[in-house]
C-alpha positions as CSV (number, residue, x, y, z in Angstrom):
1,M,182.2,-70.6,-69.5
2,P,178.7,-69.8,-68.2
3,S,178.1,-66.6,-66.3
4,H,177.1,-67.1,-62.7
5,E,176.1,-63.5,-62.2
6,P,172.4,-64.3,-62.5
7,R,172.7,-66.8,-59.7
8,L,173.9,-64.2,-57.2
9,S,171.5,-62.6,-54.8
10,A,170.5,-59.0,-55.2
11,A,172.5,-58.1,-52.1
12,A,175.6,-60.0,-53.4
13,R,175.4,-58.2,-56.8
14,E,175.7,-54.9,-54.9
15,M,178.8,-55.9,-52.9
16,R,182.1,-54.3,-53.5
17,F,185.6,-55.0,-52.2
18,S,186.4,-53.1,-49.0
19,A,188.3,-49.8,-49.5
20,I,190.4,-50.8,-46.5
21,R,191.5,-54.0,-48.2
22,R,192.5,-52.0,-51.3
23,M,194.6,-49.7,-49.1
24,S,196.2,-52.7,-47.5
25,A,197.3,-54.0,-50.9
26,L,199.0,-50.7,-51.6
27,I,201.0,-51.0,-48.3
28,E,202.7,-54.1,-49.7
29,R,204.5,-52.0,-52.4
30,P,208.2,-51.3,-51.7
31,G,208.9,-47.8,-50.4
32,I,205.4,-47.0,-49.3
33,I,204.9,-45.3,-46.0
34,S,201.2,-45.4,-45.4
35,F,199.2,-43.4,-42.9
36,A,195.9,-45.1,-44.0
37,P,195.5,-48.2,-41.8
38,G,195.1,-48.2,-38.0
39,Q,197.9,-50.7,-37.5
40,P,199.7,-50.7,-34.1
41,S,203.5,-51.0,-34.1
42,P,204.7,-54.6,-33.8
43,E,207.1,-53.3,-31.2
44,T,204.2,-52.8,-28.8
45,F,202.9,-56.4,-29.0
46,P,203.4,-58.1,-25.6
47,V,205.0,-61.2,-27.2
48,E,206.7,-62.6,-24.1
49,A,203.5,-62.2,-22.1
50,F,201.5,-64.0,-24.8
51,R,204.1,-66.8,-24.9
52,Q,203.9,-67.4,-21.2
53,I,200.1,-67.3,-21.2
54,L,199.9,-69.7,-24.1
55,D,202.3,-72.1,-22.4
56,E,200.2,-72.0,-19.2
57,V,197.0,-72.6,-21.2
58,V,198.4,-75.5,-23.0
59,E,199.8,-77.0,-19.8
60,K,196.8,-76.5,-17.6
61,E,193.7,-75.8,-19.7
62,S,194.3,-77.7,-23.0
63,A,191.1,-79.8,-22.6
64,G,189.0,-76.8,-22.6
65,A,191.1,-74.4,-24.7
66,F,190.9,-76.5,-27.8
67,Q,187.3,-77.6,-27.5
68,Y,184.1,-76.0,-28.8
69,I,182.8,-73.2,-26.6
70,L,179.6,-71.2,-26.4
71,T,178.8,-68.7,-29.1
72,R,179.0,-65.8,-26.7
73,G,182.6,-66.7,-25.9
74,L,184.7,-68.4,-23.2
75,G,183.2,-67.9,-19.7
76,D,186.4,-66.7,-18.0
77,L,187.1,-64.3,-20.9
78,L,183.6,-62.9,-20.8
79,T,184.0,-62.3,-17.0
80,A,187.3,-60.4,-17.6
81,V,185.7,-58.3,-20.4
82,G,182.8,-57.6,-18.1
83,E,185.2,-56.3,-15.5
84,Y,187.0,-54.2,-18.2
85,A,183.7,-52.7,-19.2
86,A,182.7,-52.1,-15.5
87,A,186.0,-50.2,-15.0
88,K,184.8,-47.8,-17.7
89,G,181.5,-47.3,-15.8
90,M,179.4,-49.6,-17.9
91,R,177.1,-52.2,-16.3
92,A,177.8,-55.5,-18.1
93,R,175.2,-58.2,-17.2
94,P,176.1,-61.6,-18.7
95,A,173.0,-61.6,-20.9
96,E,174.0,-58.2,-22.4
97,L,177.6,-59.1,-23.3
98,M,179.0,-61.2,-26.2
99,L,182.5,-61.6,-27.8
100,T,183.0,-61.2,-31.5
101,E,186.0,-61.9,-33.8
102,G,186.8,-58.3,-34.3
103,S,184.5,-55.2,-34.2
104,Q,183.9,-55.6,-37.9
105,Q,182.1,-58.9,-37.2
106,G,180.1,-57.0,-34.6
107,L,179.1,-54.4,-37.1
108,D,178.1,-57.1,-39.6
109,L,176.0,-58.9,-37.0
110,V,174.3,-55.7,-35.9
111,S,173.4,-54.9,-39.5
112,R,172.0,-58.4,-40.1
113,V,169.9,-58.3,-37.0
114,L,168.6,-54.7,-37.1
115,L,168.4,-53.8,-40.8
116,D,165.9,-54.6,-43.6
117,P,166.4,-53.3,-47.1
118,A,165.8,-49.6,-47.4
119,D,165.9,-49.0,-43.6
120,V,167.7,-45.8,-42.7
121,V,171.0,-45.6,-40.7
122,L,172.1,-42.2,-39.6
123,V,175.9,-41.9,-39.8
124,E,178.5,-39.3,-39.1
125,L,179.7,-37.3,-42.1
126,P,182.3,-38.5,-42.8
127,S,182.0,-42.0,-41.4
128,Y,184.1,-45.1,-41.0
129,I,184.1,-47.0,-44.2
130,G,184.1,-50.5,-42.5
131,A,180.8,-49.6,-40.9
132,T,179.3,-48.2,-44.1
133,S,180.3,-51.3,-46.0
134,A,178.5,-53.5,-43.4
135,F,175.3,-51.3,-43.6
136,R,175.5,-51.3,-47.4
137,A,175.6,-55.1,-47.5
138,S,172.3,-55.1,-45.7
139,R,171.0,-52.7,-48.4
140,A,170.4,-49.9,-45.9
141,R,170.0,-46.3,-46.8
142,M,172.7,-44.2,-45.1
143,V,172.0,-40.5,-44.3
144,G,175.0,-38.4,-43.2
145,V,174.8,-36.1,-40.1
146,R,177.3,-33.2,-40.0
147,L,180.1,-33.0,-37.4
148,D,181.6,-29.9,-35.8
149,E,184.5,-29.5,-33.4
150,E,182.5,-30.9,-30.5
151,G,181.0,-33.9,-32.3
152,L,177.7,-34.6,-33.9
153,D,175.6,-31.6,-34.9
154,L,172.5,-32.3,-32.9
155,D,170.3,-29.9,-34.8
156,D,171.3,-31.6,-38.0
157,L,170.6,-35.0,-36.4
158,R,167.0,-34.0,-35.5
159,R,166.5,-32.5,-39.0
160,R,167.7,-35.6,-40.8
161,Y,165.7,-37.9,-38.6
162,R,162.5,-35.9,-39.1
163,A,163.0,-35.6,-42.8
164,E,163.4,-39.3,-43.3
165,S,160.5,-40.1,-41.0
166,A,158.3,-37.6,-42.9
167,E,159.0,-39.6,-46.1
168,G,157.8,-42.7,-44.4
169,R,161.2,-44.3,-44.0
170,R,162.2,-46.2,-40.9
171,V,165.3,-44.8,-39.1
172,K,166.7,-47.9,-37.3
173,F,169.7,-46.4,-35.5
174,L,172.4,-43.8,-35.3
175,Y,176.0,-45.1,-35.8
176,V,178.6,-43.0,-34.0
177,V,182.3,-43.2,-33.1
178,P,182.4,-40.6,-30.2
179,S,186.1,-40.9,-29.3
180,F,188.8,-40.2,-31.9
181,Q,186.3,-40.6,-34.7
182,N,187.5,-42.3,-37.8
183,P,188.4,-40.6,-40.2
184,S,188.1,-37.1,-38.7
185,G,189.8,-37.7,-35.3
186,I,187.1,-35.6,-33.6
187,S,186.1,-36.6,-30.0
188,H,182.6,-35.6,-28.7
189,S,182.7,-33.3,-25.7
190,V,181.0,-34.5,-22.5
191,A,178.2,-32.0,-23.1
192,R,177.7,-33.1,-26.6
193,R,177.6,-36.8,-25.5
194,R,174.9,-35.8,-23.0
195,G,173.0,-33.9,-25.6
196,L,173.2,-36.8,-28.0
197,L,171.6,-39.1,-25.5
198,E,168.9,-36.6,-24.8
199,A,168.2,-36.4,-28.6
200,A,168.1,-40.2,-28.8
201,Q,165.5,-40.2,-26.0
202,E,163.5,-37.5,-27.7
203,L,163.5,-39.2,-31.1
204,D,163.2,-42.8,-29.7
205,L,166.5,-43.7,-31.4
206,L,168.9,-46.6,-30.9
207,V,172.5,-45.5,-30.8
208,V,175.3,-47.9,-32.0
209,E,178.5,-46.7,-30.3
210,D,181.7,-47.9,-31.9
211,D,184.7,-47.4,-29.5
212,P,187.9,-49.0,-30.8
213,Y,190.0,-46.0,-29.9
214,G,188.8,-44.8,-26.5
215,D,191.9,-46.0,-24.7
216,L,194.3,-44.3,-27.1
217,Y,194.6,-40.9,-25.4
218,F,197.8,-39.2,-24.3
219,E,196.5,-36.2,-22.3
220,G,193.8,-35.6,-19.7
221,D,191.3,-38.0,-18.4
222,P,189.5,-40.5,-20.6
223,L,186.1,-39.4,-21.9
224,P,183.1,-41.4,-20.7
225,T,181.5,-43.7,-23.1
226,L,177.9,-43.1,-24.2
227,K,177.1,-46.5,-22.8
228,S,178.3,-45.4,-19.4
229,M,176.1,-42.3,-19.5
230,D,173.1,-44.1,-20.9
231,E,170.1,-44.3,-18.5
232,G,167.5,-45.2,-21.0
233,G,168.9,-48.5,-22.5
234,R,169.4,-46.9,-25.9
235,V,173.1,-47.7,-26.5
236,L,174.5,-50.8,-28.2
237,Y,178.3,-50.6,-27.5
238,L,181.1,-52.2,-29.6
239,S,184.7,-52.2,-28.7
240,S,187.9,-54.1,-29.6
241,F,191.3,-55.1,-28.2
242,S,192.9,-54.8,-31.7
243,K,194.4,-51.4,-31.0
244,I,195.5,-52.0,-27.4
245,L,196.7,-55.6,-27.6
246,A,197.1,-57.1,-31.1
247,P,194.8,-57.1,-34.1
248,G,195.7,-60.7,-34.9
249,L,193.9,-61.9,-31.8
250,R,190.5,-60.9,-33.3
251,T,189.1,-60.2,-29.9
252,A,186.2,-57.7,-29.6
253,F,182.9,-57.5,-27.8
254,L,179.5,-55.9,-27.9
255,L,177.3,-54.8,-25.0
256,G,173.7,-53.8,-25.3
257,P,170.1,-54.5,-24.7
258,E,169.5,-58.1,-23.8
259,E,166.8,-58.7,-26.5
260,I,169.1,-57.4,-29.2
261,V,172.2,-59.3,-28.0
262,A,170.1,-62.6,-27.9
263,K,169.2,-62.2,-31.6
264,I,172.8,-61.3,-32.4
265,E,174.0,-64.5,-30.7
266,I,171.6,-66.5,-32.9
267,A,172.9,-64.7,-36.0
268,K,176.4,-65.5,-35.0
269,Q,175.6,-69.2,-34.6
270,S,174.7,-69.4,-38.3
271,A,178.1,-68.0,-39.3
272,N,180.6,-69.9,-37.0
273,L,178.7,-71.8,-34.3
274,C,181.3,-71.2,-31.7
275,G,183.6,-68.3,-30.9
276,S,187.4,-68.3,-31.0
277,G,187.8,-66.9,-27.5
């Protein structure tokens, strides 16, 4: 049999199976109790509510529900997601909002649209492996920024940014999970969030905020998203309903600068033409 390795692109030859998928395979083994995946308990799924909604959709909206829709997503769902974002203090103009089939797709699209090979992404140290896999697939250079008990070390952020820039490398964005960070569990304080945005303004840096866990708090008031605090248009926000509804729905969204979201929509069209929701 011939080897097809030479036919693969340089990017494909560097691809590796996701560590998350390898962990998922271990969960299948009998007797394993795993704390690795972020899987909600099936007991929390609103099954009866889903059944009633599906029955209503099939009865009243079947002509539209089973038809092609716009790449950005179903209009009524986009409106509802915009209201959800607004309740968190984020302005969500239609041109700045798009649905994705899970946040991982959002991370992949962001990588494809923003990154060229050898571009630099600043990431938290440690960082979410799903995100680093997406950045690695775009052949980006990842540079870790230290965390402390209040969040990202802003002195280290400035130091890493300036060191990379001094070497002539382009720092494209900072990737951060400010609430219940994966894997550390750290949440940025309000003061640290404010300082991060000030540093982004100072360094002319785009911030990619990943917020799948922001609603999973048990005490106190919810912390504000970076996007809700952003006055300079520097935050591209991603979130998901996988952790608060059901991961099998694959419903997530991104919200950010219009010119970036427009290019992400075009990139998404080349992958699946039309959204699933």
